[in-house]
All heavy atoms as a GROMACS GRO file, in nm:
protein
  636
    1MET      N    1   0.084  -0.118   0.000
    1MET     CA    2   0.000   0.000   0.000
    1MET      C    3   0.088   0.124   0.000
    1MET      O    4   0.186   0.131   0.072
    1MET     CB    5  -0.090  -0.002   0.123
    1MET     CG    6  -0.183   0.116   0.129
    1MET     SD    7  -0.304   0.102   0.258
    1MET     CE    8  -0.230   0.202   0.382
    2MET      N    9   0.056   0.218  -0.081
    2MET     CA   10   0.130   0.344  -0.089
    2MET      C   11   0.039   0.456  -0.039
    2MET      O   12  -0.079   0.460  -0.071
    2MET     CB   13   0.171   0.376  -0.232
    2MET     CG   14   0.278   0.287  -0.283
    2MET     SD   15   0.434   0.358  -0.240
    2MET     CE   16   0.536   0.290  -0.365
    3THR      N   17   0.098   0.545   0.037
    3THR     CA   18   0.028   0.663   0.086
    3THR      C   19   0.097   0.785   0.029
    3THR      O   20   0.219   0.794   0.032
    3THR     CB   21   0.032   0.668   0.240
    3THR    OG1   22  -0.026   0.549   0.291
    3THR    CG2   23  -0.044   0.787   0.292
    4THR      N   24   0.020   0.877  -0.021
    4THR     CA   25   0.077   1.002  -0.070
    4THR      C   26   0.091   1.098   0.046
    4THR      O   27  -0.004   1.119   0.122
    4THR     CB   28  -0.014   1.064  -0.178
    4THR    OG1   29  -0.030   0.969  -0.283
    4THR    CG2   30   0.044   1.192  -0.233
    5VAL      N   31   0.213   1.152   0.061
    5VAL     CA   32   0.244   1.241   0.171
    5VAL      C   33   0.300   1.370   0.114
    5VAL      O   34   0.380   1.368   0.022
    5VAL     CB   35   0.347   1.177   0.266
    5VAL    CG1   36   0.382   1.271   0.379
    5VAL    CG2   37   0.295   1.046   0.321
    6GLN      N   38   0.262   1.480   0.172
    6GLN     CA   39   0.317   1.608   0.130
    6GLN      C   40   0.420   1.651   0.233
    6GLN      O   41   0.397   1.644   0.353
    6GLN     CB   42   0.206   1.712   0.120
    6GLN     CG   43   0.245   1.834   0.044
    6GLN     CD   44   0.125   1.922   0.017
    6GLN    OE1   45   0.029   1.923   0.092
    6GLN    NE2   46   0.132   1.995  -0.092
    7MET      N   47   0.538   1.690   0.185
    7MET     CA   48   0.647   1.731   0.273
    7MET      C   49   0.699   1.868   0.229
    7MET      O   50   0.692   1.902   0.112
    7MET     CB   51   0.763   1.630   0.265
    7MET     CG   52   0.727   1.494   0.316
    7MET     SD   53   0.853   1.368   0.290
    7MET     CE   54   0.997   1.443   0.358
    8THR      N   55   0.753   1.941   0.324
    8THR     CA   56   0.814   2.070   0.294
    8THR      C   57   0.965   2.052   0.300
    8THR      O   58   1.019   2.010   0.403
    8THR     CB   59   0.769   2.176   0.396
    8THR    OG1   60   0.626   2.182   0.394
    8THR    CG2   61   0.828   2.311   0.362
    9LEU      N   62   1.032   2.081   0.190
    9LEU     CA   63   1.178   2.068   0.181
    9LEU      C   64   1.235   2.196   0.122
    9LEU      O   65   1.171   2.263   0.041
    9LEU     CB   66   1.215   1.950   0.091
    9LEU     CG   67   1.160   1.814   0.132
    9LEU    CD1   68   1.185   1.712   0.021
    9LEU    CD2   69   1.223   1.767   0.262
   10GLU      N   70   1.358   2.226   0.161
   10GLU     CA   71   1.426   2.342   0.106
   10GLU      C   72   1.452   2.321  -0.044
   10GLU      O   73   1.477   2.209  -0.088
   10GLU     CB   74   1.561   2.366   0.176
   10GLU     CG   75   1.550   2.398   0.324
   10GLU     CD   76   1.542   2.275   0.412
   10GLU    OE1   77   1.550   2.162   0.360
   10GLU    OE2   78   1.524   2.292   0.534
   11ASP      N   79   1.446   2.430  -0.119
   11ASP     CA   80   1.465   2.422  -0.263
   11ASP      C   81   1.599   2.361  -0.301
   11ASP      O   82   1.604   2.279  -0.394
   11ASP     CB   83   1.453   2.562  -0.327
   11ASP     CG   84   1.310   2.616  -0.323
   11ASP    OD1   85   1.215   2.537  -0.307
   11ASP    OD2   86   1.294   2.740  -0.335
   12ASP      N   87   1.705   2.398  -0.230
   12ASP     CA   88   1.837   2.344  -0.265
   12ASP      C   89   1.846   2.194  -0.236
   12ASP      O   90   1.913   2.120  -0.307
   12ASP     CB   91   1.949   2.421  -0.196
   12ASP     CG   92   1.940   2.420  -0.045
   12ASP    OD1   93   1.828   2.406   0.009
   12ASP    OD2   94   2.045   2.433   0.021
   13LEU      N   95   1.773   2.146  -0.135
   13LEU     CA   96   1.770   2.003  -0.106
   13LEU      C   97   1.698   1.928  -0.218
   13LEU      O   98   1.746   1.824  -0.266
   13LEU     CB   99   1.704   1.976   0.029
   13LEU     CG  100   1.688   1.830   0.070
   13LEU    CD1  101   1.824   1.760   0.075
   13LEU    CD2  102   1.618   1.820   0.204
   14VAL      N  103   1.586   1.980  -0.262
   14VAL     CA  104   1.511   1.918  -0.371
   14VAL      C  105   1.596   1.914  -0.498
   14VAL      O  106   1.600   1.813  -0.569
   14VAL     CB  107   1.378   1.991  -0.397
   14VAL    CG1  108   1.309   1.938  -0.521
   14VAL    CG2  109   1.287   1.980  -0.276
   15LYS      N  110   1.668   2.022  -0.524
   15LYS     CA  111   1.754   2.028  -0.642
   15LYS      C  112   1.863   1.922  -0.633
   15LYS      O  113   1.890   1.850  -0.730
   15LYS     CB  114   1.818   2.167  -0.654
   15LYS     CG  115   1.902   2.186  -0.777
   15LYS     CD  116   1.958   2.328  -0.784
   15LYS     CE  117   2.049   2.344  -0.903
   15LYS     NZ  118   2.106   2.478  -0.912
   16SER      N  119   1.924   1.906  -0.516
   16SER     CA  120   2.029   1.805  -0.497
   16SER      C  121   1.973   1.664  -0.513
   16SER      O  122   2.036   1.577  -0.573
   16SER     CB  123   2.094   1.819  -0.359
   16SER     OG  124   2.162   1.942  -0.350
   17VAL      N  125   1.854   1.640  -0.459
   17VAL     CA  126   1.790   1.509  -0.472
   17VAL      C  127   1.759   1.481  -0.619
   17VAL      O  128   1.784   1.370  -0.668
   17VAL     CB  129   1.661   1.502  -0.386
   17VAL    CG1  130   1.578   1.379  -0.421
   17VAL    CG2  131   1.697   1.502  -0.238
   18ASP      N  132   1.708   1.580  -0.689
   18ASP     CA  133   1.678   1.562  -0.831
   18ASP      C  134   1.804   1.530  -0.910
   18ASP      O  135   1.802   1.443  -0.999
   18ASP     CB  136   1.610   1.687  -0.888
   18ASP     CG  137   1.465   1.701  -0.843
   18ASP    OD1  138   1.407   1.601  -0.792
   18ASP    OD2  139   1.409   1.812  -0.858
   19GLN      N  140   1.914   1.596  -0.881
   19GLN     CA  141   2.040   1.570  -0.951
   19GLN      C  142   2.088   1.428  -0.921
   19GLN      O  143   2.130   1.356  -1.013
   19GLN     CB  144   2.146   1.671  -0.910
   19GLN     CG  145   2.119   1.811  -0.963
   19GLN     CD  146   2.214   1.914  -0.904
   19GLN    OE1  147   2.284   1.890  -0.807
   19GLN    NE2  148   2.213   2.034  -0.964
   20ALA      N  149   2.081   1.387  -0.794
   20ALA     CA  150   2.124   1.252  -0.756
   20ALA      C  151   2.036   1.147  -0.822
   20ALA      O  152   2.085   1.046  -0.874
   20ALA     CB  153   2.124   1.237  -0.605
   21ALA      N  154   1.906   1.170  -0.821
   21ALA     CA  155   1.812   1.074  -0.881
   21ALA      C  156   1.840   1.060  -1.030
   21ALA      O  157   1.838   0.948  -1.084
   21ALA     CB  158   1.669   1.119  -0.856
   22LYS      N  159   1.868   1.171  -1.095
   22LYS     CA  160   1.897   1.167  -1.239
   22LYS      C  161   2.023   1.085  -1.266
   22LYS      O  162   2.025   1.002  -1.358
   22LYS     CB  163   1.914   1.309  -1.293
   22LYS     CG  164   1.932   1.316  -1.442
   22LYS     CD  165   1.937   1.460  -1.491
   22LYS     CE  166   1.956   1.463  -1.642
   22LYS     NZ  167   1.959   1.601  -1.695
   23LYS      N  168   2.129   1.107  -1.187
   23LYS     CA  169   2.253   1.031  -1.204
   23LYS      C  170   2.231   0.882  -1.183
   23LYS      O  171   2.296   0.800  -1.246
   23LYS     CB  172   2.360   1.080  -1.106
   23LYS     CG  173   2.421   1.212  -1.142
   23LYS     CD  174   2.529   1.249  -1.042
   23LYS     CE  175   2.586   1.386  -1.074
   23LYS     NZ  176   2.688   1.428  -0.977
   24LEU      N  177   2.140   0.848  -1.094
   24LEU     CA  178   2.112   0.708  -1.063
   24LEU      C  179   2.002   0.649  -1.151
   24LEU      O  180   1.962   0.533  -1.132
   24LEU     CB  181   2.073   0.694  -0.915
   24LEU     CG  182   2.182   0.730  -0.815
   24LEU    CD1  183   2.128   0.733  -0.673
   24LEU    CD2  184   2.300   0.633  -0.827
   25HIS      N  185   1.953   0.728  -1.244
   25HIS     CA  186   1.847   0.685  -1.336
   25HIS      C  187   1.724   0.635  -1.259
   25HIS      O  188   1.673   0.525  -1.284
   25HIS     CB  189   1.897   0.577  -1.432
   25HIS     CG  190   2.019   0.619  -1.507
   25HIS    ND1  191   2.016   0.715  -1.606
   25HIS    CD2  192   2.148   0.580  -1.496
   25HIS    CE1  193   2.138   0.733  -1.653
   25HIS    NE2  194   2.222   0.652  -1.588
   26THR      N  195   1.680   0.714  -1.164
   26THR     CA  196   1.563   0.681  -1.085
   26THR      C  197   1.479   0.806  -1.067
   26THR      O  198   1.511   0.911  -1.121
   26THR     CB  199   1.605   0.619  -0.948
   26THR    OG1  200   1.489   0.567  -0.884
   26THR    CG2  201   1.675   0.719  -0.859
   27THR      N  202   1.374   0.795  -0.992
   27THR     CA  203   1.286   0.910  -0.970
   27THR      C  204   1.316   0.974  -0.835
   27THR      O  205   1.379   0.913  -0.748
   27THR     CB  206   1.138   0.865  -0.970
   27THR    OG1  207   1.116   0.777  -0.860
   27THR    CG2  208   1.101   0.798  -1.102
   28ARG      N  209   1.267   1.095  -0.818
   28ARG     CA  210   1.281   1.164  -0.690
   28ARG      C  211   1.216   1.082  -0.579
   28ARG      O  212   1.272   1.064  -0.470
   28ARG     CB  213   1.215   1.301  -0.698
   28ARG     CG  214   1.219   1.378  -0.567
   28ARG     CD  215   1.128   1.499  -0.570
   28ARG     NE  216   1.173   1.598  -0.667
   28ARG     CZ  217   1.098   1.700  -0.709
   28ARG    NH1  218   0.975   1.716  -0.663
   28ARG    NH2  219   1.145   1.785  -0.797
   29SER      N  220   1.098   1.028  -0.606
   29SER     CA  221   1.027   0.949  -0.504
   29SER      C  222   1.104   0.823  -0.468
   29SER      O  223   1.118   0.790  -0.350
   29SER     CB  224   0.888   0.913  -0.554
   29SER     OG  225   0.808   1.027  -0.565
   30ALA      N  226   1.154   0.752  -0.567
   30ALA     CA  227   1.229   0.628  -0.541
   30ALA      C  228   1.357   0.659  -0.463
   30ALA      O  229   1.392   0.587  -0.368
   30ALA     CB  230   1.260   0.556  -0.672
   31PHE      N  231   1.426   0.764  -0.502
   31PHE     CA  232   1.548   0.804  -0.432
   31PHE      C  233   1.517   0.839  -0.287
   31PHE      O  234   1.587   0.797  -0.194
   31PHE     CB  235   1.613   0.924  -0.503
   31PHE     CG  236   1.739   0.971  -0.437
   31PHE    CD1  237   1.862   0.913  -0.470
   31PHE    CD2  238   1.737   1.070  -0.340
   31PHE    CE1  239   1.979   0.957  -0.408
   31PHE    CE2  240   1.853   1.113  -0.277
   31PHE     CZ  241   1.974   1.055  -0.312
   32THR      N  242   1.410   0.914  -0.266
   32THR     CA  243   1.371   0.956  -0.131
   32THR      C  244   1.329   0.837  -0.047
   32THR      O  245   1.366   0.828   0.070
   32THR     CB  246   1.259   1.061  -0.139
   32THR    OG1  247   1.304   1.171  -0.220
   32THR    CG2  248   1.222   1.114  -0.002
   33ARG      N  249   1.253   0.744  -0.104
   33ARG     CA  250   1.216   0.623  -0.031
   33ARG      C  251   1.338   0.547   0.016
   33ARG      O  252   1.348   0.506   0.132
   33ARG     CB  253   1.129   0.531  -0.117
   33ARG     CG  254   0.983   0.564  -0.118
   33ARG     CD  255   0.900   0.453  -0.181
   33ARG     NE  256   0.937   0.424  -0.318
   33ARG     CZ  257   0.890   0.489  -0.424
   33ARG    NH1  258   0.803   0.588  -0.407
   33ARG    NH2  259   0.927   0.456  -0.545
   34LEU      N  260   1.433   0.530  -0.074
   34LEU     CA  261   1.558   0.459  -0.042
   34LEU      C  262   1.634   0.532   0.069
   34LEU      O  263   1.681   0.469   0.165
   34LEU     CB  264   1.645   0.444  -0.166
   34LEU     CG  265   1.776   0.368  -0.148
   34LEU    CD1  266   1.750   0.224  -0.108
   34LEU    CD2  267   1.857   0.374  -0.276
   35ALA      N  268   1.643   0.664   0.058
   35ALA     CA  269   1.715   0.742   0.159
   35ALA      C  270   1.647   0.734   0.295
   35ALA      O  271   1.714   0.721   0.398
   35ALA     CB  272   1.725   0.888   0.113
   36LEU      N  273   1.515   0.738   0.297
   36LEU     CA  274   1.442   0.729   0.424
   36LEU      C  275   1.457   0.590   0.486
   36LEU      O  276   1.477   0.578   0.608
   36LEU     CB  277   1.294   0.762   0.402
   36LEU     CG  278   1.265   0.909   0.372
   36LEU    CD1  279   1.118   0.927   0.332
   36LEU    CD2  280   1.298   0.997   0.491
   37LYS      N  281   1.450   0.486   0.405
   37LYS     CA  282   1.469   0.350   0.455
   37LYS      C  283   1.609   0.333   0.515
   37LYS      O  284   1.627   0.273   0.620
   37LYS     CB  285   1.446   0.247   0.344
   37LYS     CG  286   1.300   0.232   0.308
   37LYS     CD  287   1.284   0.135   0.192
   37LYS     CE  288   1.138   0.126   0.148
   37LYS     NZ  289   1.121   0.035   0.034
   38GLU      N  290   1.709   0.386   0.445
   38GLU     CA  291   1.846   0.378   0.494
   38GLU      C  292   1.862   0.456   0.625
   38GLU      O  293   1.928   0.410   0.719
   38GLU     CB  294   1.944   0.430   0.390
   38GLU     CG  295   2.088   0.412   0.430
   38GLU     CD  296   2.186   0.449   0.320
   38GLU    OE1  297   2.148   0.445   0.201
   38GLU    OE2  298   2.301   0.483   0.354
   39ALA      N  299   1.801   0.573   0.632
   39ALA     CA  300   1.809   0.653   0.755
   39ALA      C  301   1.744   0.579   0.872
   39ALA      O  302   1.796   0.580   0.984
   39ALA     CB  303   1.741   0.789   0.734
   40LEU      N  304   1.632   0.512   0.847
   40LEU     CA  305   1.566   0.435   0.952
   40LEU      C  306   1.650   0.315   0.996
   40LEU      O  307   1.657   0.284   1.115
   40LEU     CB  308   1.427   0.390   0.906
   40LEU     CG  309   1.325   0.503   0.891
   40LEU    CD1  310   1.199   0.452   0.822
   40LEU    CD2  311   1.293   0.565   1.026
   41ARG      N  312   1.716   0.247   0.900
   41ARG     CA  313   1.806   0.136   0.934
   41ARG      C  314   1.922   0.187   1.018
   41ARG      O  315   1.960   0.123   1.118
   41ARG     CB  316   1.861   0.069   0.807
   41ARG     CG  317   1.777  -0.044   0.755
   41ARG     CD  318   1.849  -0.128   0.651
   41ARG     NE  319   1.913  -0.051   0.545
   41ARG     CZ  320   1.853  -0.013   0.433
   41ARG    NH1  321   1.727  -0.045   0.411
   41ARG    NH2  322   1.918   0.056   0.342
   42ASN      N  323   1.978   0.300   0.979
   42ASN     CA  324   2.089   0.359   1.055
   42ASN      C  325   2.045   0.396   1.197
   42ASN      O  326   2.121   0.375   1.293
   42ASN     CB  327   2.145   0.482   0.984
   42ASN     CG  328   2.222   0.447   0.859
   42ASN    OD1  329   2.264   0.333   0.838
   42ASN    ND2  330   2.238   0.544   0.771
   43LEU      N  331   1.926   0.450   1.211
   43LEU     CA  332   1.873   0.486   1.341
   43LEU      C  333   1.856   0.362   1.428
   43LEU      O  334   1.895   0.361   1.545
   43LEU     CB  335   1.739   0.559   1.327
   43LEU     CG  336   1.670   0.598   1.457
   43LEU    CD1  337   1.756   0.693   1.541
   43LEU    CD2  338   1.534   0.661   1.426
   44LYS      N  339   1.802   0.254   1.371
   44LYS     CA  340   1.782   0.129   1.445
   44LYS      C  341   1.919   0.073   1.488
   44LYS      O  342   1.934   0.029   1.603
   44LYS     CB  343   1.706   0.028   1.359
   44LYS     CG  344   1.682  -0.104   1.426
   44LYS     CD  345   1.587  -0.088   1.544
   44LYS     CE  346   1.555  -0.224   1.605
   44LYS     NZ  347   1.479  -0.213   1.727
   45THR      N  348   2.016   0.076   1.399
   45THR     CA  349   2.151   0.028   1.432
   45THR      C  350   2.210   0.109   1.546
   45THR      O  351   2.266   0.054   1.641
   45THR     CB  352   2.243   0.034   1.309
   45THR    OG1  353   2.189  -0.053   1.208
   45THR    CG2  354   2.384  -0.010   1.342
   46LYS      N  355   2.196   0.240   1.540
   46LYS     CA  356   2.248   0.326   1.646
   46LYS      C  357   2.180   0.295   1.780
   46LYS      O  358   2.245   0.288   1.883
   46LYS     CB  359   2.231   0.473   1.611
   46LYS     CG  360   2.293   0.567   1.714
   46LYS     CD  361   2.269   0.711   1.684
   46LYS     CE  362   2.328   0.805   1.784
   46LYS     NZ  363   2.327   0.764   1.923
   47GLN      N  364   2.049   0.276   1.776
   47GLN     CA  365   1.976   0.244   1.899
   47GLN      C  366   2.025   0.111   1.957
   47GLN      O  367   2.044   0.100   2.079
   47GLN     CB  368   1.826   0.238   1.871
   47GLN     CG  369   1.765   0.372   1.844
   47GLN     CD  370   1.621   0.364   1.797
   47GLN    OE1  371   1.576   0.262   1.744
   47GLN    NE2  372   1.547   0.473   1.814
   48LEU      N  373   2.046   0.010   1.873
   48LEU     CA  374   2.095  -0.119   1.922
   48LEU      C  375   2.238  -0.107   1.976
   48LEU      O  376   2.270  -0.167   2.079
   48LEU     CB  377   2.089  -0.223   1.809
   48LEU     CG  378   1.949  -0.267   1.768
   48LEU    CD1  379   1.956  -0.354   1.643
   48LEU    CD2  380   1.879  -0.340   1.881
   49GLU      N  381   2.322  -0.029   1.908
   49GLU     CA  382   2.458  -0.008   1.956
   49GLU      C  383   2.458   0.064   2.092
   49GLU      O  384   2.536   0.030   2.181
   49GLU     CB  385   2.540   0.071   1.855
   49GLU     CG  386   2.576  -0.010   1.732
   49GLU     CD  387   2.642   0.072   1.624
   49GLU    OE1  388   2.639   0.199   1.631
   49GLU    OE2  389   2.695   0.012   1.529
   50ASP      N  390   2.370   0.163   2.106
   50ASP     CA  391   2.359   0.236   2.234
   50ASP      C  392   2.313   0.141   2.344
   50ASP      O  393   2.364   0.144   2.457
   50ASP     CB  394   2.262   0.354   2.222
   50ASP     CG  395   2.317   0.468   2.139
   50ASP    OD1  396   2.439   0.471   2.113
   50ASP    OD2  397   2.237   0.557   2.100
   51GLN      N  398   2.216   0.056   2.312
   51GLN     CA  399   2.165  -0.041   2.410
   51GLN      C  400   2.276  -0.138   2.450
   51GLN      O  401   2.293  -0.168   2.568
   51GLN     CB  402   2.047  -0.116   2.349
   51GLN     CG  403   1.980  -0.213   2.443
   51GLN     CD  404   1.863  -0.283   2.376
   51GLN    OE1  405   1.829  -0.258   2.262
   51GLN    NE2  406   1.801  -0.374   2.448
   52HIS      N  407   2.352  -0.185   2.353
   52HIS     CA  408   2.464  -0.275   2.377
   52HIS      C  409   2.568  -0.207   2.467
   52HIS      O  410   2.616  -0.264   2.566
   52HIS     CB  411   2.526  -0.314   2.243
   52HIS     CG  412   2.625  -0.424   2.250
   52HIS    ND1  413   2.653  -0.504   2.143
   52HIS    CD2  414   2.703  -0.469   2.349
   52HIS    CE1  415   2.745  -0.592   2.177
   52HIS    NE2  416   2.777  -0.572   2.300
   53ARG      N  417   2.603  -0.084   2.433
   53ARG     CA  418   2.701  -0.008   2.509
   53ARG      C  419   2.654   0.012   2.654
   53ARG      O  420   2.731  -0.006   2.748
   53ARG     CB  421   2.725   0.128   2.443
   53ARG     CG  422   2.839   0.209   2.502
   53ARG     CD  423   2.865   0.339   2.427
   53ARG     NE  424   2.889   0.319   2.285
   53ARG     CZ  425   2.800   0.343   2.187
   53ARG    NH1  426   2.681   0.390   2.215
   53ARG    NH2  427   2.831   0.323   2.061
   54GLN      N  428   2.528   0.046   2.671
   54GLN     CA  429   2.473   0.067   2.805
   54GLN      C  430   2.478  -0.063   2.886
   54GLN      O  431   2.505  -0.060   3.006
   54GLN     CB  432   2.329   0.118   2.796
   54GLN     CG  433   2.320   0.261   2.748
   54GLN     CD  434   2.178   0.304   2.716
   54GLN    OE1  435   2.082   0.230   2.739
   54GLN    NE2  436   2.162   0.425   2.663
   55GLY      N  437   2.453  -0.175   2.820
   55GLY     CA  438   2.460  -0.304   2.888
   55GLY      C  439   2.600  -0.334   2.937
   55GLY      O  440   2.618  -0.379   3.050
   56TYR      N  441   2.700  -0.307   2.853
   56TYR     CA  442   2.839  -0.331   2.894
   56TYR      C  443   2.883  -0.231   3.002
   56TYR      O  444   2.967  -0.263   3.085
   56TYR     CB  445   2.934  -0.327   2.775
   56TYR     CG  446   2.949  -0.464   2.712
   56TYR    CD1  447   2.886  -0.495   2.593
   56TYR    CD2  448   3.026  -0.562   2.773
   56TYR    CE1  449   2.898  -0.620   2.536
   56TYR    CE2  450   3.039  -0.688   2.718
   56TYR     CZ  451   2.974  -0.716   2.599
   56TYR     OH  452   2.987  -0.840   2.544
   57GLN      N  453   2.829  -0.110   2.998
   57GLN     CA  454   2.862  -0.014   3.103
   57GLN      C  455   2.800  -0.056   3.237
   57GLN      O  456   2.862  -0.041   3.342
   57GLN     CB  457   2.815   0.126   3.064
   57GLN     CG  458   2.900   0.188   2.955
   57GLN     CD  459   2.844   0.320   2.902
   57GLN    OE1  460   2.728   0.353   2.924
   57GLN    NE2  461   2.928   0.395   2.832
   58ALA      N  462   2.680  -0.111   3.231
   58ALA     CA  463   2.613  -0.155   3.353
   58ALA      C  464   2.676  -0.284   3.408
   58ALA      O  465   2.683  -0.304   3.528
   58ALA     CB  466   2.464  -0.176   3.327
   59TYR      N  467   2.719  -0.372   3.316
   59TYR     CA  468   2.780  -0.500   3.354
   59TYR      C  469   2.907  -0.522   3.275
   59TYR      O  470   2.910  -0.601   3.181
   59TYR     CB  471   2.681  -0.615   3.327
   59TYR     CG  472   2.550  -0.597   3.399
   59TYR    CD1  473   2.438  -0.546   3.333
   59TYR    CD2  474   2.537  -0.630   3.533
   59TYR    CE1  475   2.317  -0.528   3.399
   59TYR    CE2  476   2.417  -0.613   3.600
   59TYR     CZ  477   2.308  -0.562   3.532
   59TYR     OH  478   2.189  -0.544   3.599
   60PRO      N  479   3.016  -0.454   3.310
   60PRO     CA  480   3.141  -0.466   3.235
   60PRO      C  481   3.197  -0.608   3.240
   60PRO      O  482   3.175  -0.682   3.334
   60PRO     CB  483   3.236  -0.368   3.303
   60PRO     CG  484   3.163  -0.307   3.416
   60PRO     CD  485   3.027  -0.365   3.424
   61VAL      N  486   3.270  -0.643   3.135
   61VAL     CA  487   3.337  -0.772   3.128
   61VAL      C  488   3.449  -0.773   3.230
   61VAL      O  489   3.528  -0.679   3.238
   61VAL     CB  490   3.392  -0.799   2.986
   61VAL    CG1  491   3.471  -0.929   2.983
   61VAL    CG2  492   3.281  -0.800   2.886
   62LYS      N  493   3.456  -0.880   3.307
   62LYS     CA  494   3.562  -0.893   3.406
   62LYS      C  495   3.685  -0.953   3.340
   62LYS      O  496   3.675  -1.026   3.241
   62LYS     CB  497   3.515  -0.982   3.521
   62LYS     CG  498   3.398  -0.922   3.595
   62LYS     CD  499   3.350  -1.014   3.704
   62LYS     CE  500   3.235  -0.948   3.777
   62LYS     NZ  501   3.120  -1.030   3.791
   63ARG      N  502   3.800  -0.922   3.392
   63ARG     CA  503   3.926  -0.967   3.334
   63ARG      C  504   3.927  -1.119   3.316
   63ARG      O  505   3.968  -1.170   3.213
   63ARG     CB  506   4.044  -0.923   3.421
   63ARG     CG  507   4.180  -0.964   3.367
   63ARG     CD  508   4.293  -0.915   3.455
   63ARG     NE  509   4.299  -0.770   3.457
   63ARG     CZ  510   4.371  -0.696   3.372
   63ARG    NH1  511   4.444  -0.754   3.281
   63ARG    NH2  512   4.371  -0.566   3.382
   64GLU      N  513   3.880  -1.192   3.414
   64GLU     CA  514   3.882  -1.338   3.406
   64GLU      C  515   3.786  -1.392   3.300
   64GLU      O  516   3.806  -1.500   3.246
   64GLU     CB  517   3.854  -1.403   3.542
   64GLU     CG  518   3.720  -1.370   3.603
   64GLU     CD  519   3.720  -1.243   3.689
   64GLU    OE1  520   3.817  -1.167   3.689
   64GLU    OE2  521   3.618  -1.221   3.757
   65GLU      N  522   3.683  -1.316   3.263
   65GLU     CA  523   3.590  -1.359   3.159
   65GLU      C  524   3.651  -1.346   3.021
   65GLU      O  525   3.622  -1.426   2.932
   65GLU     CB  526   3.462  -1.275   3.164
   65GLU     CG  527   3.378  -1.297   3.287
   65GLU     CD  528   3.260  -1.204   3.292
   65GLU    OE1  529   3.273  -1.086   3.252
   65GLU    OE2  530   3.154  -1.248   3.338
   66ALA      N  531   3.734  -1.247   3.002
   66ALA     CA  532   3.789  -1.220   2.868
   66ALA      C  533   3.884  -1.329   2.820
   66ALA      O  534   3.894  -1.356   2.701
   66ALA     CB  535   3.860  -1.085   2.867
   67GLY      N  536   3.955  -1.396   2.910
   67GLY     CA  537   4.054  -1.494   2.869
   67GLY      C  538   4.008  -1.638   2.870
   67GLY      O  539   4.083  -1.728   2.838
   68VAL      N  540   3.881  -1.663   2.902
   68VAL     CA  541   3.831  -1.798   2.916
   68VAL      C  542   3.850  -1.881   2.790
   68VAL      O  543   3.891  -1.997   2.796
   68VAL     CB  544   3.681  -1.797   2.956
   68VAL    CG1  545   3.620  -1.936   2.949
   68VAL    CG2  546   3.665  -1.737   3.095
   69TRP      N  547   3.827  -1.825   2.674
   69TRP     CA  548   3.833  -1.902   2.548
   69TRP      C  549   3.965  -1.887   2.476
   69TRP      O  550   3.983  -1.940   2.367
   69TRP     CB  551   3.719  -1.858   2.457
   69TRP     CG  552   3.585  -1.897   2.511
   69TRP    CD1  553   3.497  -1.816   2.576
   69TRP    CD2  554   3.526  -2.026   2.510
   69TRP    NE1  555   3.387  -1.887   2.615
   69TRP    CE2  556   3.401  -2.017   2.575
   69TRP    CE3  557   3.566  -2.149   2.461
   69TRP    CZ2  558   3.318  -2.125   2.592
   69TRP    CZ3  559   3.480  -2.258   2.477
   69TRP    CH2  560   3.359  -2.245   2.542
   70GLU      N  561   4.059  -1.816   2.532
   70GLU     CA  562   4.185  -1.788   2.463
   70GLU      C  563   4.258  -1.917   2.421
   70GLU      O  564   4.309  -1.926   2.311
   70GLU     CB  565   4.276  -1.703   2.551
   70GLU     CG  566   4.393  -1.646   2.474
   70GLU     CD  567   4.465  -1.539   2.554
   70GLU    OE1  568   4.397  -1.448   2.605
   70GLU    OE2  569   4.587  -1.549   2.563
   71LYS      N  570   4.260  -2.019   2.506
   71LYS     CA  571   4.328  -2.145   2.473
   71LYS      C  572   4.257  -2.222   2.362
   71LYS      O  573   4.316  -2.306   2.297
   71LYS     CB  574   4.340  -2.232   2.597
   71LYS     CG  575   4.432  -2.174   2.701
   71LYS     CD  576   4.438  -2.263   2.824
   71LYS     CE  577   4.524  -2.196   2.930
   71LYS     NZ  578   4.523  -2.271   3.057
   72GLU      N  579   4.129  -2.195   2.343
   72GLU     CA  580   4.050  -2.265   2.243
   72GLU      C  581   4.064  -2.205   2.102
   72GLU      O  582   4.024  -2.267   2.005
   72GLU     CB  583   3.902  -2.264   2.282
   72GLU     CG  584   3.872  -2.325   2.416
   72GLU     CD  585   3.906  -2.474   2.423
   72GLU    OE1  586   3.888  -2.543   2.320
   72GLU    OE2  587   3.952  -2.519   2.528
   73GLN      N  588   4.118  -2.087   2.092
   73GLN     CA  589   4.129  -2.019   1.963
   73GLN      C  590   4.237  -2.083   1.878
   73GLN      O  591   4.346  -2.115   1.924
   73GLN     CB  592   4.159  -1.871   1.984
   73GLN     CG  593   4.046  -1.799   2.052
   73GLN     CD  594   4.080  -1.653   2.081
   73GLN    OE1  595   4.188  -1.607   2.052
   73GLN    NE2  596   3.985  -1.582   2.136
   74ALA      N  597   4.206  -2.098   1.749
   74ALA     CA  598   4.304  -2.153   1.654
   74ALA      C  599   4.359  -2.037   1.573
   74ALA      O  600   4.286  -1.963   1.508
   74ALA     CB  601   4.237  -2.254   1.563
   75TRP      N  602   4.490  -2.019   1.576
   75TRP     CA  603   4.554  -1.907   1.506
   75TRP      C  604   4.634  -1.952   1.386
   75TRP      O  605   4.720  -1.883   1.337
   75TRP     CB  606   4.644  -1.829   1.604
   75TRP     CG  607   4.566  -1.764   1.714
   75TRP    CD1  608   4.550  -1.810   1.840
   75TRP    CD2  609   4.492  -1.643   1.706
   75TRP    NE1  610   4.471  -1.727   1.912
   75TRP    CE2  611   4.434  -1.621   1.833
   75TRP    CE3  612   4.468  -1.550   1.606
   75TRP    CZ2  613   4.355  -1.512   1.861
   75TRP    CZ3  614   4.389  -1.441   1.635
   75TRP    CH2  615   4.333  -1.422   1.761
   76GLY      N  616   4.608  -2.070   1.338
   76GLY     CA  617   4.680  -2.116   1.218
   76GLY      C  618   4.808  -2.188   1.258
   76GLY      O  619   4.818  -2.253   1.362
   77ASP      N  620   4.909  -2.178   1.172
   77ASP     CA  621   5.037  -2.248   1.193
   77ASP      C  622   5.125  -2.171   1.287
   77ASP      O  623   5.205  -2.087   1.246
   77ASP     CB  624   5.109  -2.268   1.058
   77ASP     CG  625   5.029  -2.355   0.964
   77ASP    OD1  626   4.952  -2.440   1.013
   77ASP    OD2  627   5.041  -2.336   0.841
   78GLU      N  628   5.116  -2.201   1.412
   78GLU     CA  629   5.202  -2.135   1.510
   78GLU      C  630   5.288  -2.235   1.579
   78GLU      O  631   5.260  -2.344   1.603
   78GLU     CB  632   5.117  -2.059   1.613
   78GLU     CG  633   5.055  -1.937   1.553
   78GLU     CD  634   4.985  -1.853   1.660
   78GLU    OE1  635   5.001  -1.877   1.780
   78GLU    OE2  636   4.915  -1.761   1.621
   0.00000   0.00000   0.00000
């Protein structure tokens, strides 16, 4: 399902989007959809990274936890 939405954008931004869309042989709408989807993916990634970081800050890795698997690692011909 597609919904038509009206947005207010600066003239120079619209001009830049039109130029980029032309170079990519696509439409302004397709270019904008792709850009918005990418921005939303980036936002989700940032939120997950922040959540991960907060978890490690609340429960930092202890020194003895970091070396538990060191003997199990295979480093090739050593």
